[in-house]
N, C-alpha and C positions, 0 to 999 in steps of 0.2 A: 524476446527471451531466446537465447541461442540454443542450438541443438544439444550441445554438451550439458548445459545447465538443465535443460528439459529432461534428458535421459537420467542424469545423476540425482537431481533434486525434485523434479516434478512428476515424472512418470508414475511413480508408485502412489502419489497422492491423487492423480487423475484416475488411476485404476481403482483406487479405493472408493472414489466418488461414483464410478460406474458400477462397482459391485454393490454399493448402497442402493442403487436404482434398479439393478437387475440381479436378483438373488439366484434365479435359476434360468428364467427365460423372459423375453418380452412377449407376453401372451397375446396382446392386441396385434402387434406387428406380425407375429407368426401366423395369426389367424387370417389376416388379409393379404399377406405376402409370403406364402409358404416356400417359394423358391426364389433363386437369384433373378433379379431384374435390375438393370442399370437405370439410374435416374439422376435427376438434378433438382436442387431446391435453392431458392435465393435467400440471402441474409439481408434483411431490411431493417433500417433504423427507424424507430418510431418517436424519437425525441432528438432535439439538438444536444450535442455533447462532445466529449472527447473519447475516442476509442482506445481501448487497451485490452490486450489478451488475445489477439488474433491467432498467434501461434499456439496458445493453449486450446483455443476453440478447435483449431484444425487437428491438434494432437489427440483430442478425445476420439475423433472418428478414426484416425490412423491407428490407434491402439486396438480398435475393433477390427479394422481392415486396413493394412498398410497401403492398399491400392487407392484409397479414397483421395480425391484431389480437391483442394480449395483454391479457387482463383479470386484474387482481389488486387486492386490497384491502390488500396488504402494501407497506410502504415500506422502502427501504434503511435499514439501521441497526436494524431491528426484530428481536427475538428470534423464532425459529421453532422448532417442535418436531417430533420424529420422527413421521412419518405425516401431517403437516399438508399440506393442499392449498394451494399458494402461489398458483396461478393457472391460467388456461386459455388455451391458444394456439389460434387459429382461422385457417384459410386454406387455400391450395392444399396438399393432402397431400404433393405432391412437395417443396414448400418445407419443410414441417414435418419431413419425413424427412431431407432433405439438410442442413438447418442444425442438426439436433439436437446432434451431437457438438461442433461449434464453439461453439454457444451455451452448452452445459453446461460446456465447458472454462473459458470465461470466468467464468460464474456460480459454479461450484464453487471455482475458484481465489480469486476475489475474496471470496466468502463465508467461505472458510477463513481468509483473512487477517483479515477483520473479526471472526471468532469468536476467533481467537488473540489479537488485539489487545484485544478486550473482556475476555477472561479476565485478561490482563496488567494492564489498567487497573484492574480491580476490586481487584487486590492493592495498589494505591496509594491506595485509598479512605481519606479522612481526612487526606491530605497535600495540599500545594499543588504537588506535582511533576507536570510534564507529560511524558508518554511520547511520544518522537519516533521516527520511522522513520529510515532511512538511504538511501544510494544503492545498497545491495546488493539490487537488484531484478533480475527476469528481463529480459534484453534485449528491447526493444520492448513491454514490459508495464508500464513504470513508471507511466504515467498511470492505469492500472487499479488497480495495486497500492497506490499512494499514496492514491488515492480510497478504497479499501477500508479502509486504516488509519484514515482520518477517520470512516468509517461505524462503525468499531469503538470509537470514542471516543478514538483517539490523535491525534497532531498530526504534521504534515509538517515535517521538517527541510528544508534547501534541496532544490529540485526537481532541479537539475542544476548543472553547473560554472559556468554563467552567472548563477546565482541568488544566490550568496553567497560570501564569502571564508572558507575554512577552511584555515589553515596547518598542514599535517600534518608528520610527521617529515622526509619527503623534501624538502618545500618549505623547511623550516628548514635542512636540510643544504645545499640549493642556495644559499640566501641567505647562509649562514655563521653565523647565530645567530638566536635568537628575536627579539632586539631589532631586528636588521637586517631580518628578514622582515616584522615589523610596520611598521617605518618605510617599507619599499618598498611594502607593500600600501596604507598610508595615503596615500602619494604618488600611487599609480596609480589607486586606486579612487574612485568618486564619494563625496562626503562622507556621503551617506545610507546607505552600506553599513556594517554592523557587521563587525568583524574578530574571528574566532574563532581561537584557538590550541590545538592539541592538545599536551598536556603529559604526560610520563611520570615526572616526579619533582618533588619540592618545589622544587628549584633552578630547574627550568624554569617552574614556577608563579610563583615570585617574579620571574623575568625577564619573564614575560608581563605580570604586573600592572604592573611598573615601566615596561614599554614601552607601556602604555595599551591593552591588549587589551580588547575589549568583552565577550567571552565566553571562558571558559577551560574546555576539555575535559580532564577527568581520565581518562586512557586506561589501562586495564589496571593500575590501582593497587589495592592492598589496601584494604579498608574503613577500616582505621586510617589509612593514608596519605591517603585521600580526606577523612576527617574533619578531619585536621590541615590539609590544604590549604584546605578550606572556611573553617576558623577563621582561617587566615592571610589569605585573600582578604578576608574580613570585609565583603562587600557592595561591594567596589570593582570587581567584574565579575560578570556572571552566570556560573553554574557548570553544567556538564553532565558526567555520567559516562558512560563507554562501555567496551566491551570484553567480549565473551563474555556479553552480557546476554540471558539466556533467561528464559522465563516462570518457570522454577523458581528463578531467582536474583533476580528483581526485588524480592521482598518484603524480602530481606536488605539492599537498598540504600535502603529507604524512609526510614531515619533518619540517612542520611549528611549530609543538609542541602543537597543540590544543588537547583538549580531545574529541571533537566531530566535525564531518563535517555533515552539513545538506544539502540535495539535493532535490529540488523540481522535478528535472528531473526523479527521481525514479518513480514517479507516473504520471507526465504530459508528459513525452517524451519516455516512454518505448513502443516499438512496441509489438504487440501481438505475442504469440507463436502459430504457425499454427497447428491446431488440426482438426480432422474430424471424423464424424460418417460414417462408411462404412460397406458394406456387410450385409445389412439387409436381414433377411430370416424369413419366416413363420415357426413356430414350430408346430402348430397344427390347 
């Protein structure tokens, strides 16, 4: 995550996380380290996985003290192994102790998502299918979680409601029909925007194609229904399948013939990657 994005989009979220953990002071740290002492601590990986969020991890400490230094030869998106030393953090020991949990919370969460995504992407190896995330993200964590998906080899679906048009079942009900919903979206939205329609039956698929939808989502259909829908669409629109797509189910969808598979599980069901700050020592 680059410096500009960090300052504009992430700094205030990181600061809010720090304020959640430190309302007035870190009582424990202030008790055992009442004055400045310079020190270092090592970041250790306790599981095999894919790392993501190193710049966010570092930024937590730098917001507490800009003189904090994090040295690592690892980059986001790289595989790491159990027991591996990922980097060394140096600075005011009070900062290292007070920022530890918040920094690890971000890094563990993001690395867990990157790991789960990487494992899922590998199941689609040899196909042209792109694995997408969804908006099923943790509130106020979307920028971090969607970044982690990319580091795991996945792709981002729309970032938020302002980013793209996706006509779901309730939008279609509100408009009155698939055709009417597509017409209204086409009239309202800028011409550069693609229009995606969520469908739940072959009848809806046919209506969406005839209405001129750019992307057709096959939602919660059986594999047989999806294959039939893809054959009927026959390239007249891009295709995406979704609905209870977990890592365990992804491989069974590989030969359906869709262009994209979207999975909320990438962000809502990924376990953390266990990481730890260990071996703190005083430098001077």
